C-alpha positions in Angstrom: 9.1 9.4 6.9 11.8 7.1 7.3 11.3 4.5 9.9 14.9 5.1 11.4 13.8 8.7 12.2 10.4 7.3 13.8 12.4 5.1 16.1 15.1 7.9 16.6 13.2 9.3 19.9 13.0 5.9 21.1 16.7 5.3 21.1 17.7 8.4 22.4 15.2 8.6 25.4 15.9 4.7 26.2 19.7 4.5 26.0 19.8 8.1 27.8 17.5 6.5 30.8 19.6 3.3 30.7 22.9 5.5 31.3 21.5 7.3 33.6 20.2 4.8 35.8 23.4 2.8 35.5 25.6 6.0 36.6 22.8 6.5 39.4 23.1 2.7 40.7 26.9 2.9 40.7 26.7 6.0 43.0 23.9 4.9 45.2 24.1 5.5 48.9 21.4 6.7 51.3 21.3 10.4 50.5 21.6 9.8 46.8 18.1 9.7 46.1 17.3 12.9 47.6 20.3 14.9 46.8 20.9 14.1 43.4 19.1 15.1 40.1 20.0 11.6 38.1 16.8 10.3 39.4 14.5 13.1 37.9 16.6 12.9 34.5 15.9 9.2 34.5 12.2 10.0 35.1 12.3 12.4 32.1 14.3 9.8 29.7 11.3 7.4 30.6 8.8 10.2 30.1 9.9 11.1 26.4 10.5 7.1 25.7 7.1 6.9 26.3 5.2 9.8 25.5 7.4 10.8 22.6 8.8 7.6 21.3 6.0 5.3 21.4 3.3 8.0 20.6 5.0 8.9 17.5 5.5 5.3 16.3 1.9 4.8 17.1 0.8 7.4 14.9 3.0 6.6 12.0 1.8 3.1 12.2 -2.2 4.4 12.3 -1.1 6.6 9.4 0.3 3.6 7.5 -2.9 1.4 7.9 -4.7 4.5 6.8 -2.7 4.7 3.8 -2.9 0.7 3.0 -6.9 1.2 3.5 -6.7 3.7 0.6 -4.2 1.8 -1.5 -6.6 -1.6 -1.0 -9.8 0.6 -2.0 -8.2 1.9 -5.3 -6.8 -2.0 -5.8 -10.6 -2.9 -5.0 -12.2 -0.7 -7.7 -10.0 -3.1 -10.6 -11.2 -6.6 -8.8 -13.9 -6.9 -12.3 -11.2 -6.6 -14.4 -8.3 -8.9 -12.5 -11.6 -11.5 -11.9 -12.7 -11.6 -15.4 -9.0 -12.1 -16.5 -8.1 -14.9 -13.9 -11.7 -16.6 -15.3 -10.6 -16.4 -18.8 -6.9 -18.2 -18.1 -8.1 -20.6 -15.9 -7.6 -24.4 -16.3 -10.6 -26.8 -16.4 -10.1 -28.1 -13.1 -8.5 -25.1 -11.1 -9.8 -23.0 -8.6 -10.4 -19.4 -9.4 -8.2 -16.6 -7.4 -9.9 -15.7 -4.1 -11.2 -12.0 -4.0 -8.4 -10.8 -1.3 -5.8 -12.3 -3.8 -7.1 -10.1 -6.6 -7.7 -7.1 -4.4 -4.2 -7.1 -2.7 -1.6 -9.5 -4.5 0.5 -7.7 -6.8 1.8 -11.0 -8.4 -1.6 -11.7 -9.3 -1.0 -9.2 -11.9 2.2 -9.8 -13.0 0.8 -13.8 -13.3 -1.7 -12.0 -15.6 0.6 -10.2 -17.4 2.3 -13.3 -18.7 -0.5 -15.2 -19.5 -2.2 -12.7 -21.4 1.4 -12.0 -23.7 1.2 -15.8 -24.4 -2.7 -16.3 -25.2 -5.4 -14.8 -27.0 -8.6 -13.9 -25.4 -11.8 -15.2 -27.0 -14.1 -12.1 -27.7 -16.6 -13.1 -25.2 -14.1 -12.3 -22.7 -13.1 -9.0 -24.6 -17.1 -7.9 -24.6 -17.4 -8.5 -20.9 -14.2 -6.5 -20.3 -15.4 -3.8 -22.6 -18.6 -3.7 -20.2 -16.8 -3.6 -17.2 -14.4 -1.0 -18.3 -18.0 1.2 -19.1 -19.2 0.4 -15.4 -15.9 0.9 -13.7 -15.2 4.4 -15.3 -17.0 6.7 -13.3 -15.4 5.0 -10.2 -12.0 5.0 -11.5 -12.4 8.7 -11.9 -13.8 9.5 -8.8 -10.9 8.0 -7.0 -8.3 9.8 -8.4 -8.5 12.2 -5.3 -7.8 9.1 -3.3 -4.8 8.4 -5.3 -3.6 11.8 -4.8 -3.7 11.3 -1.3 -0.8 8.6 -1.2 1.5 10.5 -3.5 1.8 12.4 -6.9 3.3 9.0 -8.3 0.4 7.2 -7.0 -2.1 9.6 -8.8 0.2 9.9 -12.2 -0.2 5.8 -12.3 -4.1 6.2 -11.5 -4.7 8.6 -14.0 -2.8 6.5 -16.6 -5.3 3.4 -15.6 -8.1 5.7 -16.0 -7.1 6.7 -19.4 -6.5 2.5 -20.0 -10.0 1.9 -18.6 -11.5 4.8 -21.0 -9.7 3.3 -24.1 -10.9 -0.1 -23.3 -14.5 1.4 -22.9 -14.5 2.8 -26.1 -12.9 0.2 -28.3 -14.8 -1.7 -31.1 -12.1 -4.0 -32.2 -10.0 -6.7 -30.8 -6.6 -4.7 -31.6 -8.2 -1.5 -30.1 -9.2 -3.6 -26.7 -6.1 -5.8 -26.2 -3.7 -2.3 -26.4 -5.4 -0.8 -23.4 -5.9 -4.0 -21.7 -2.5 -4.7 -21.3 -1.5 -1.0 -20.7 -4.2 -1.4 -18.0 -2.3 -4.2 -16.5 1.6 -2.7 -17.0 0.3 0.4 -15.2 -1.3 -1.6 -12.3 2.0 -3.4 -11.9 3.7 -0.1 -11.8 1.3 1.2 -9.2 1.7 -1.7 -7.0 5.4 -1.2 -6.8 5.3 2.5 -5.7 5.7 2.3 -1.7 3.3 3.7 0.6 
């Protein structure tokens, strides 16, 4: 849902309440509070502002954080892939990326795509990545339902990621391993670009 649409009740009730209050104050005398309907309308606007506006905003915020947790649970399933690749391209004196960066930073994926295009991985790393693919595949398949809860585009991207993991798990040669690995990273970058 559009964030401006969420804020609309706050704006309507807030401006309405302030306008009615200004009108009430400009006409204030001793009997105006008892004989005027404006105080009740001001109270209605305040109730609407707090009950409708803020509760809607809080609910949408909770929904966003729930969707963010689902997204993080999907990304964390691929942490081992990203960790192996990060270590494979690590300079001798450099520190490896933190777990939280691997799980939540889309820029890490972009960096790894660039490094993978420029450098050829050694056989040990490819074998380790194949082992990770074999162990991750059942979990990745189970998480398709979580991706479907985010959106159909998230689900399609996740199914493509699972297909890349499956191809990597079945790879027997360097070429068969490098192609699905490239596809996996590109599909993960596409997954990261989708809006929550």
